[in-house]
C-alpha positions in Angstrom: 0.0 0.0 0.0 2.8 2.3 0.8 4.2 1.9 -2.7 0.9 2.7 -4.3 0.5 5.8 -2.1 3.9 7.1 -3.3 3.0 6.5 -7.0 -0.3 8.3 -6.5 1.2 11.2 -4.6 3.9 11.8 -7.2 1.6 11.4 -10.1 -0.9 13.9 -8.6 1.9 16.4 -7.9 3.2 16.1 -11.4 -0.3 16.5 -12.8 -1.0 19.6 -10.7 2.4 21.1 -11.6 1.6 21.0 -15.3 -1.9 22.4 -15.2 -3.2 25.9 -15.2 -1.8 29.1 -16.8 0.9 31.6 -16.0 -1.5 33.6 -13.8 -2.1 30.5 -11.8 1.5 30.0 -11.1 2.3 27.2 -13.6 5.8 25.8 -12.9 8.4 26.0 -15.7 9.8 22.8 -17.1 13.0 23.4 -15.2 11.1 23.6 -11.9 9.1 20.5 -12.7 12.4 18.6 -13.4 13.9 19.9 -10.2 10.9 18.8 -8.2 11.0 15.4 -9.7 14.7 14.9 -9.3 14.5 15.8 -5.6 12.5 12.6 -5.2 14.8 10.4 -7.2 17.5 8.0 -6.0 20.9 7.8 -7.8 19.9 4.5 -9.4 16.6 6.0 -10.6 18.5 8.8 -12.2 20.8 6.3 -13.9 17.8 4.4 -15.1 16.6 7.4 -17.0 19.9 7.3 -18.9 19.3 3.7 -20.0 17.7 3.0 -23.4 16.8 -0.6 -24.2 15.8 -2.3 -27.4 12.4 -4.0 -26.9 12.7 -5.9 -30.1 15.9 -7.8 -29.0 16.8 -9.5 -25.8 13.8 -7.9 -24.0 12.8 -10.5 -21.5 14.0 -8.5 -18.5 12.7 -5.1 -19.7 9.2 -5.0 -18.1 10.8 -5.7 -14.6 13.5 -3.1 -15.3 10.8 -0.6 -16.1 9.0 -1.4 -12.8 12.3 -0.7 -11.0 12.8 2.6 -12.7 15.7 1.2 -14.7 14.7 2.2 -18.2 14.2 5.7 -19.5 13.6 4.9 -23.1 12.7 2.0 -25.4 13.4 1.6 -29.0 11.8 -0.9 -31.4 8.6 -1.4 -29.4 5.7 -2.8 -31.5 2.7 -0.5 -31.6 0.5 -3.1 -29.9 2.8 -3.1 -26.9 3.5 0.7 -26.5 0.7 1.5 -24.2 1.3 -1.7 -22.2 4.9 -0.8 -21.4 4.0 2.8 -20.8 1.4 1.6 -18.3 4.0 -0.3 -16.4 6.2 2.8 -16.3 3.5 5.2 -15.2 1.4 2.9 -12.9 3.9 0.3 -11.6 7.2 2.1 -11.1 7.8 4.1 -7.9 7.8 7.6 -9.5 5.6 6.9 -12.5 8.0 8.5 -15.1 6.8 7.8 -18.6 9.0 6.1 -21.2 10.4 7.8 -24.3 9.5 5.5 -27.2 12.0 5.6 -30.1 12.3 4.1 -33.5 14.4 4.6 -36.7 11.9 6.5 -38.8 14.3 7.9 -41.4 12.4 8.4 -44.7 8.9 7.1 -43.8 7.1 4.8 -41.4 4.6 3.1 -43.6 4.4 5.5 -46.5 8.0 5.5 -47.6 9.5 8.6 -49.3 12.7 8.4 -51.4 15.8 7.7 -49.4 17.4 10.9 -48.0 20.1 11.0 -50.7 17.3 10.9 -53.3 15.4 13.6 -51.6 18.5 15.7 -51.6 18.4 15.4 -55.5 15.4 17.7 -55.3 17.3 20.5 -53.6 13.9 21.3 -52.3 13.3 22.0 -48.6 9.6 21.6 -49.1 10.0 18.0 -50.3 12.2 17.1 -47.4 10.0 18.8 -44.8 6.9 17.1 -46.2 8.6 13.7 -46.1 9.5 14.2 -42.4 5.9 15.5 -41.6 4.3 12.4 -43.1 6.9 10.1 -41.3 6.2 11.9 -38.0 2.4 11.6 -38.3 2.4 7.9 -39.1 5.0 7.1 -36.4 3.4 9.2 -33.7 0.0 7.6 -34.2 1.8 4.2 -33.7 3.2 5.3 -30.3 6.6 6.6 -31.4 7.7 10.0 -30.1 11.4 10.0 -31.0 13.2 9.3 -34.2 16.9 9.0 -35.1 17.0 11.4 -38.0 18.1 13.5 -39.8 21.5 12.0 -40.7 23.5 15.1 -41.7 26.9 13.5 -42.1 28.6 15.3 -45.1 30.2 12.5 -47.1 32.6 12.1 -50.0 32.2 8.3 -50.0 29.9 6.5 -52.4 31.5 3.2 -51.1 30.0 3.9 -47.7 26.6 2.2 -47.4 25.2 5.0 -45.3 25.5 7.5 -48.1 22.0 6.5 -48.9 20.9 8.0 -45.6 22.9 11.2 -46.2 22.0 14.5 -47.8 25.1 14.6 -50.0 28.6 16.0 -50.1 28.0 19.7 -49.5 27.7 21.4 -46.1 25.3 24.2 -47.2 22.9 21.9 -49.0 23.0 19.5 -46.1 22.4 22.3 -43.7 19.3 23.6 -45.4 17.8 20.2 -46.0 18.7 19.0 -42.5 16.9 22.0 -41.0 13.8 21.3 -43.2 13.8 17.7 -42.0 13.9 18.8 -38.3 11.1 21.2 -39.0 9.0 18.5 -40.6 9.6 16.0 -37.7 9.1 18.5 -34.9 6.8 21.1 -36.3 6.1 24.2 -34.2 5.6 22.0 -31.1 7.1 18.4 -31.1 4.5 17.5 -28.4 1.7 17.7 -30.9 0.0 14.4 -31.6 1.4 14.2 -35.1 5.0 15.2 -34.4 8.1 13.5 -32.9 11.4 14.6 -31.5 14.3 14.5 -34.0 17.9 13.5 -33.6 20.9 15.0 -35.5 23.3 12.2 -36.2 26.1 11.2 -36.2 28.1 13.8 -34.3 30.6 14.0 -36.0 32.6 13.1 -39.1 31.1 9.6 -39.6 30.7 10.4 -43.3 34.4 10.6 -43.9 35.4 7.1 -42.7 38.5 5.8 -44.4 37.9 3.8 -47.5 34.2 4.2 -47.1 34.2 1.3 -44.6 31.5 1.5 -41.9 32.6 2.1 -38.3 36.1 2.9 -39.5 38.5 5.7 -38.5 38.4 9.3 -39.5 41.4 11.6 -39.8 40.6 15.2 -40.7 42.1 18.5 -39.7 40.1 20.7 -37.3 40.0 23.4 -40.0 38.3 21.1 -42.5 36.1 19.6 -39.7 34.8 23.1 -39.1 34.4 24.0 -42.8 32.9 20.7 -44.0 31.4 18.7 -41.2 30.2 20.9 -38.3 28.1 23.5 -40.2 25.0 21.2 -40.7 25.1 20.3 -37.0 25.3 23.9 -36.0 22.4 24.7 -38.3 20.1 22.1 -36.8 21.2 23.0 -33.3 20.2 26.6 -34.0 16.9 25.4 -35.5 16.0 23.6 -32.2 16.7 19.9 -32.9 15.7 18.0 -29.8 18.7 15.7 -29.5 22.1 14.8 -30.9 23.6 11.3 -31.5 27.3 10.5 -31.0 28.5 8.2 -33.7 30.6 4.9 -33.8 33.7 6.3 -35.5 36.8 7.7 -33.9 38.0 11.1 -34.9 41.7 11.7 -35.0 42.2 8.9 -32.5 39.4 9.6 -30.1 36.1 7.8 -30.4 33.4 10.4 -30.8 31.2 8.8 -28.1 34.0 9.6 -25.7 35.0 13.0 -27.2 35.0 15.8 -24.7 36.2 18.1 -27.5 33.1 17.5 -29.6 30.5 17.0 -26.9 31.6 19.4 -24.2 33.8 22.0 -25.9 32.0 22.4 -29.2 28.4 21.3 -28.6 27.9 22.5 -25.1 30.6 25.2 -24.8 30.7 27.0 -28.2 27.1 26.3 -29.3 25.4 26.3 -25.9 23.3 23.4 -27.0 20.8 22.5 -24.3 19.3 19.2 -25.6 19.9 15.6 -24.9 22.8 13.6 -26.4 22.3 9.9 -27.0 24.9 7.3 -28.0 24.7 5.1 -31.1 23.8 1.5 -30.7 26.3 0.0 -28.2 28.8 2.8 -29.0 29.5 3.4 -25.3 30.5 -0.3 -24.8 32.5 -0.1 -28.0 34.9 2.5 -26.4 36.4 -0.6 -24.8 36.4 -2.6 -28.0 38.1 0.3 -29.8 40.9 0.2 -27.2 40.1 3.7 -25.8 38.7 2.5 -22.5 40.4 -0.4 -20.6 37.1 -1.9 -19.4 33.4 -1.7 -19.9 33.1 0.2 -16.7 35.7 2.7 -17.8 33.8 3.0 -21.1 30.7 4.0 -19.1 32.8 6.6 -17.2 34.3 7.9 -20.4 31.0 8.2 -22.2 29.1 10.0 -19.4 32.1 12.3 -18.6 32.4 13.2 -22.3 28.8 14.3 -22.4 26.7 11.4 -23.7 23.5 11.6 -21.7 21.7 8.4 -22.7 23.3 5.0 -23.4 21.6 3.2 -26.3 21.3 -0.5 -25.6 24.8 -1.0 -24.2 23.7 -1.2 -20.6 27.0 0.1 -19.3 25.6 3.1 -17.6 23.0 1.1 -15.7 25.5 -1.6 -14.7 28.4 0.6 -13.6 27.6 4.3 -13.0 26.5 3.8 -9.4 29.8 2.1 -8.5 31.7 4.7 -10.5 30.1 7.4 -8.5 31.0 5.6 -5.3 34.6 5.3 -6.5 34.8 9.0 -7.3 35.4 8.4 -11.1 32.1 10.0 -12.0 30.5 12.9 -10.2 26.8 12.6 -9.3 26.5 16.2 -10.7 27.3 14.8 -14.1 24.6 12.2 -13.8 22.2 14.9 -12.6 23.0 17.0 -15.6 22.3 14.1 -18.0 19.1 13.0 -16.2 17.9 16.6 -16.2 18.2 16.7 -20.0 16.3 13.4 -20.4 13.5 14.5 -18.2 13.3 17.9 -19.8 12.8 16.3 -23.2 10.0 14.2 -21.7 8.3 17.3 -20.3 8.8 19.1 -23.7 7.0 16.2 -25.3 4.3 16.4 -22.6 4.6 12.7 -21.9 3.7 13.3 -18.2 0.4 14.7 -19.4 -0.2 12.3 -22.2 1.8 9.1 -21.7 -0.5 6.9 -23.8 -1.1 6.9 -27.5 -4.6 7.0 -29.0 -4.4 4.6 -31.9 -8.0 4.5 -32.8 -7.5 6.5 -35.9 -4.3 4.7 -37.0 -5.8 3.1 -40.0 -6.9 6.4 -41.5 -3.4 7.9 -41.0 -1.2 5.1 -42.4 -1.1 5.2 -46.2 -3.4 8.2 -46.2 -4.1 9.1 -49.8 -2.6 12.6 -49.2 0.5 11.0 -47.8 0.8 8.7 -50.9 0.4 11.7 -53.2 3.1 13.7 -51.4 5.4 10.7 -51.6 4.7 10.5 -55.4 5.5 14.2 -55.9 8.6 13.9 -53.8 9.8 10.9 -55.8 9.2 12.7 -59.1 11.1 15.8 -57.9 14.0 13.5 -56.8 14.6 12.0 -60.2 17.6 13.5 -62.1 17.8 13.4 -65.9 21.5 13.1 -66.8 21.3 12.3 -70.5 18.7 12.8 -73.2 20.1 12.5 -76.7 17.8 13.8 -79.5 14.9 14.2 -77.1 14.5 10.5 -76.5 12.4 11.5 -73.5 9.6 12.1 -72.8 7.9 9.0 -74.4 6.1 10.0 -77.6 2.3 9.9 -77.5 2.2 7.7 -80.6 4.4 5.0 -79.2 3.2 1.5 -80.2 5.2 -0.8 -78.0 7.4 -0.2 -74.9 9.8 -2.8 -73.6 10.2 -2.8 -69.8 13.3 -4.7 -68.9 15.6 -5.0 -65.9 15.6 -6.4 -62.3 14.4 -3.1 -60.7 11.3 -2.7 -62.9 9.1 -4.7 -60.5 11.2 -4.8 -57.3 8.4 -3.7 -54.9 10.6 -4.3 -51.8 13.9 -3.0 -53.0 12.6 0.3 -54.5 11.8 1.4 -50.9 15.5 1.4 -50.0 17.3 1.1 -46.7 16.1 2.2 -43.2 12.4 1.5 -43.6 11.8 -1.3 -41.0 8.1 -0.9 -41.0 7.4 -0.7 -44.7 5.2 -3.2 -46.4 6.0 -4.1 -50.0 2.4 -4.9 -50.9 1.8 -1.1 -50.7 4.7 -0.3 -52.9 3.8 0.6 -56.5 6.5 -0.5 -59.0 7.4 1.1 -62.3 6.0 -1.9 -64.1 2.7 -1.6 -62.4 2.5 2.1 -63.0 3.5 1.8 -66.7 1.0 -0.9 -67.3 -1.6 1.4 -65.8 -0.4 4.2 -68.1 0.1 2.3 -71.3 -1.8 -1.0 -71.0 -1.0 -3.6 -73.6 1.7 -1.5 -75.1 4.0 -2.8 -72.4 6.1 -5.9 -73.1 7.9 -7.0 -69.9 10.9 -9.2 -69.8 13.1 -8.7 -66.7 16.3 -10.1 -68.2 17.7 -10.9 -64.7 15.8 -11.9 -61.6 17.5 -9.5 -59.2 20.3 -7.0 -59.2 23.1 -9.4 -58.2 21.9 -12.1 -60.6 24.8 -13.2 -62.9 22.7 -15.5 -65.0 22.1 -14.6 -68.6 19.2 -17.0 -69.0 16.7 -14.3 -69.4 18.6 -12.2 -71.9 17.0 -13.8 -75.0 13.5 -12.8 -73.9 14.7 -9.3 -73.0 16.3 -8.8 -76.4 13.2 -10.1 -78.2 11.1 -7.7 -76.2 13.4 -4.8 -77.2 13.2 -5.8 -80.9 9.4 -5.7 -80.8 9.3 -2.2 -79.2 9.8 1.4 -80.2 11.7 2.2 -77.0 13.3 0.3 -74.2 12.9 1.3 -70.6 15.7 -0.5 -68.7 15.5 -0.5 -64.9 18.9 -1.2 -63.3 20.4 -0.6 -59.9 20.9 -2.2 -56.5 18.7 -4.1 -54.1 17.9 -2.3 -50.9 20.2 -4.6 -48.9 23.3 -3.3 -50.8 23.2 0.1 -49.1 22.6 1.3 -45.6 24.5 0.6 -42.4 27.4 -1.9 -42.8 26.5 -2.3 -46.5 29.7 -0.8 -47.9 31.1 -1.8 -51.3 34.6 -1.6 -52.7 33.2 -2.0 -56.3 30.4 0.4 -56.8 29.6 -0.6 -60.4 26.2 -2.2 -61.0 26.2 -5.7 -59.6 25.5 -9.0 -61.4 25.0 -9.2 -65.2 23.2 -5.8 -65.5 25.8 -4.1 -67.7 25.9 -7.1 -70.0 22.1 -6.9 -70.2 22.3 -3.3 -71.2 24.9 -4.1 -73.9 22.7 -6.9 -75.3 19.6 -4.7 -75.4 21.6 -1.7 -76.9 22.8 -4.0 -79.7 19.2 -4.1 -81.0 19.5 -0.5 -82.1 16.4 0.5 -80.3 16.4 3.7 -78.2 17.4 2.8 -74.6 16.3 4.7 -71.6 18.2 3.5 -68.5 16.6 4.2 -65.1 19.1 3.6 -62.2 17.5 2.8 -58.9 20.3 2.5 -56.3 21.2 3.6 -52.8 24.4 5.3 -53.8 26.2 6.9 -56.7 27.4 4.0 -59.0 30.2 4.0 -61.5 28.2 4.1 -64.8 30.6 5.0 -67.6 29.5 2.2 -69.9 25.9 2.5 -69.0 25.9 6.2 -69.7 27.6 5.9 -73.0 25.3 3.1 -74.2 22.1 4.8 -73.1 20.1 7.3 -75.2 18.7 8.7 -72.1 19.4 8.1 -68.4 17.5 8.9 -65.2 19.1 8.6 -61.8 16.1 7.7 -59.7 17.8 6.0 -56.7 15.4 4.2 -54.3 12.2 6.2 -54.6 10.0 4.7 -52.0 6.4 3.5 -52.0 5.4 5.6 -54.9 8.5 5.4 -57.0 6.7 3.6 -59.9 4.0 6.3 -60.5 6.6 9.0 -60.0 8.9 7.6 -62.7 5.9 7.1 -65.0 5.1 10.8 -64.4 8.6 11.7 -65.5 8.6 9.4 -68.6 5.3 10.8 -69.8 6.2 14.4 -69.0 3.3 14.9 -66.6 6.2 16.0 -64.4 9.2 17.7 -66.0 12.5 16.6 -64.5 14.1 19.2 -62.2 16.5 17.2 -59.9 20.2 17.9 -59.6 22.9 15.6 -58.1 23.8 16.3 -54.5 26.9 14.2 -54.9 29.6 13.7 -57.5 29.4 10.5 -59.6 32.9 9.1 -60.2 33.8 7.4 -63.5 35.6 4.6 -61.6 36.0 3.8 -58.0 39.7 4.6 -58.0 38.8 8.3 -58.2 37.1 8.2 -54.8 37.1 10.4 -52.8 36.1 12.8 -55.5 34.1 15.9 -54.7 33.4 19.3 -56.3 34.9 21.5 -53.6 38.4 20.0 -53.4 41.4 22.1 -52.7 43.6 23.9 -55.2 47.0 22.3 -55.9 50.3 23.7 -57.3 49.8 21.7 -60.5 46.2 21.9 -61.5 44.9 20.1 -64.5 44.2 23.2 -66.5 44.7 21.4 -69.8 44.1 18.0 -71.3 46.9 15.8 -70.0 48.3 12.7 -71.7 46.2 9.6 -71.0 47.5 6.1 -70.5 46.9 4.8 -74.1 48.6 7.9 -75.5 51.9 7.3 -73.8 54.6 6.3 -76.3 56.6 3.1 -75.7 59.8 3.6 -73.6 58.7 7.2 -72.8 61.3 9.2 -70.9 60.5 9.8 -67.2 60.1 13.5 -66.7 58.2 15.8 -64.4 57.9 18.6 -66.9 54.3 19.5 -67.7 52.8 17.0 -65.2 49.6 18.0 -63.3 47.2 16.4 -60.8 45.3 13.7 -62.6 44.9 9.9 -63.1 46.5 8.3 -66.2 43.4 6.2 -66.8 40.6 8.5 -65.5 41.8 12.0 -66.2 40.6 14.5 -63.6 36.8 14.9 -64.3 34.1 12.8 -62.7 31.4 11.1 -64.7 28.8 13.5 -63.5 29.5 16.6 -61.4 27.9 17.9 -58.3 24.8 20.0 -59.0 24.3 18.4 -62.5 20.9 17.7 -63.9 18.9 18.2 -67.2 15.3 18.9 -67.9 12.8 18.6 -70.8 13.1 22.4 -70.7 16.3 24.0 -71.7 17.8 27.0 -69.9 20.2 29.7 -71.1 22.2 31.7 -68.5 23.6 35.2 -69.1 26.9 36.2 -67.6 26.5 37.3 -64.0 26.3 41.1 -63.2 27.5 42.4 -59.9 26.2 45.6 -58.2 29.8 46.4 -57.4 33.2 44.9 -57.9 34.2 45.6 -54.3 32.6 44.1 -51.2 33.3 45.8 -47.9 33.4 43.9 -44.6 30.2 45.6 -43.4 28.5 45.6 -46.7 26.7 43.5 -49.4 26.8 43.1 -53.1 24.1 41.6 -55.4 24.7 39.2 -58.2 22.0 39.0 -61.0 21.7 36.6 -63.8 19.1 36.4 -66.6 17.8 32.9 -67.3 15.7 32.0 -70.3 13.7 28.9 -70.9 14.4 28.1 -74.6 12.6 24.8 -74.6 9.1 23.5 -75.2 8.2 22.7 -71.6 7.7 24.8 -68.5 10.4 23.9 -66.0 12.0 24.5 -62.7 15.7 25.3 -62.7 17.9 24.9 -59.6 20.1 28.0 -59.9 23.4 27.7 -58.0 25.8 30.3 -56.7 29.5 29.4 -56.3 32.5 31.4 -55.2 36.3 30.9 -55.2 38.6 32.6 -52.8 41.8 33.0 -54.8 44.3 33.7 -52.1 44.0 32.8 -48.4 46.1 32.2 -45.3 45.1 28.6 -45.9 44.6 27.1 -49.4 41.0 27.4 -50.4 38.7 25.1 -52.5 38.4 25.5 -56.2 34.7 26.3 -55.8 32.2 26.5 -52.9 28.4 26.5 -53.1 27.1 29.6 -51.3 23.4 29.8 -52.2 20.8 28.3 -54.6 17.3 29.0 -55.7 14.5 26.9 -57.3 13.1 29.1 -60.1 10.0 28.3 -62.2 10.2 29.5 -65.8 7.6 29.0 -68.4 8.6 27.9 -71.9 9.8 30.9 -74.0 10.0 33.2 -71.0 12.9 34.5 -69.0 13.5 35.7 -65.4 16.2 37.5 -63.5 17.6 35.7 -60.5 19.3 37.8 -57.7 21.6 36.6 -55.0 23.1 38.7 -52.2 26.7 38.1 -51.1 27.8 39.2 -47.6 31.3 38.8 -46.0 30.0 36.1 -43.6 29.3 33.9 -46.6 33.0 33.9 -47.4 34.2 32.9 -44.0 36.4 29.8 -43.4 38.2 28.4 -40.4 41.8 29.6 -40.3 44.8 28.1 -38.6 43.9 29.9 -35.3 40.5 28.1 -35.4 38.7 31.3 -36.0 36.0 31.8 -38.7 37.3 34.7 -40.8 36.6 36.3 -44.1 40.0 37.5 -45.5 40.4 40.5 -47.9 41.3 39.5 -51.4 40.2 38.5 -54.9 37.1 36.3 -55.4 35.2 34.9 -58.4 31.5 34.3 -58.4 29.5 32.0 -60.7 25.7 31.7 -61.2 25.5 28.3 -62.9 23.4 25.2 -63.5 26.0 23.0 -61.9 29.5 23.1 -60.3 31.4 22.4 -63.5 30.3 25.2 -65.8 29.4 28.8 -65.9 30.9 32.2 -66.6 32.7 33.7 -63.6 32.8 37.3 -62.5 35.5 38.8 -60.2 35.1 41.0 -57.1 37.3 42.1 -54.3 36.6 41.8 -50.6 38.1 44.8 -48.9 38.7 45.9 -45.3 
């Protein structure tokens, strides 16, 4: 009876403290947290820092919840959410609700394109809408916390988690990352259709050596601050609820034990108030990595570095009380972490509304409006990279269309990685959508059964289908399992016999449109050269099929641009648009391997930075993308050729749509700092705009440049804009455009 009395008393006190208005003396969240913590034992505080996986090894979890030993659960099935929440609220001593978490990255049931595909849209409204839908469907299923967005800037197409990234550029990642946070959290993340977001992985996980997951990262602090940290700072300023520390080590220190990242930068420089969570077992792995000499020491190193919640490792719950007793961890550090966990729970109003009303769940999941938004997002995420002689769109008088390739009817694989709750029966494939569109004009012959299939048994039927048709739609790519966490590849060409299938079909002489549906940039030199048109569609989600049909028929005009560089061959990796200037740039066409005469003399005269067998250029540059519309850019015009440190200049460019279709152009602003106290990149993206231009019309696009846009981290670790000469481009991608010079003065 005494236990029940304590539960009731605390529950009533908490209820009263959250009721009323300011005039009635409503306590602030900080006061509520202080009141609750004054009742907590050390072990109960430690329990709030313990996150357990309810989908794996969960036999002891209900009893741990009763003991106040669990603060958060991940991977709890919807039908059990209210059950475990009831145990926490009604059967534990203090009745503290659980924080229910799940990886809801690009959709819960309605799956949007993978984040890398969404980044191809360069459209914050697309990314925000995807997160809004994911949040609504997750929240009605009892989830109030998701581990997204992933805002690791990456130069590594070999890395499986590039699929989950927003590309290689800090500015683009920052803007899209903020939009994703806004979509997940809305104006108030406590709303019934919103969830708390998590910025991951802090930091530098996207630069792992050789693109191998969980590997080491070595990068200077200057480049860390120029490349890696800006997106995290942007989402911190935008109010992201939590941060996640990653698996990787950074310059010898695992980031889940990095006081530099978590205390000096995140807490000290940025004054970030939110909760920090570890990645899955990343605290325990401080011991595996050889940074901590025991699992107990790993727990001490993690909490002292500033990781508030231990995801699944259990080290905090097992060791922190004895570490406090031994004086290796201060109870004040545990109080600090517990306070942040409880603050998040109050912000989510879990004390007021611990249970989830799932009565309307069936009307939220796969809602027609959600499916339509997913279709529009997938269409805007498609990038047209080749279109010889206007092969696309498909002509209205087409008689027969061959649909070939392993990705044409891959309902499961088109949804991509990180969609644990997806159901392939709701996924509409390109084949299904094209049959709906063109009926018996479609001749289907997959050629291979799946992307890794090396058998050529189906080639004959595919070739026969091509010969009977006016145009071939060839769907190639990767299965979903070939990208995502721990799904790294040393060879990023198309797997299986897919290239050979393309060559067999191309030999028929029929126009070939290749649609690539992958989770990463692939090396596609043969595929690009042998295709009359090519679409990079990546893994487009539940509605990928109708979206691709919309593009092929021109109901939707392509507008996407690549957020990453596509290499010609894997040996070029890492290759990215904003690399640094060298003393021997490839300003001319160098001699290639097949042009070297026999017994050529060894000499360094005239040498430059390039590969004998690959040159210097990628297959497809960052920012590249075509349209059924065609756009002509004028040379940029500057309001002044001098920018002062307290001033601004404007850059204008006239853009005309010279094509037959209305279109949306993603107009990009780049600069180059010609001379600096540290060597600067050849180009840097500074701004971009999505501009709608009707066929035959033109518009003037205006950008504003201010000195803060030109800042970089100098050798003293200060962000500075240094006086000197700059060039600015307004261009359709990072590789072209007419530049205009200006001077940044004192």
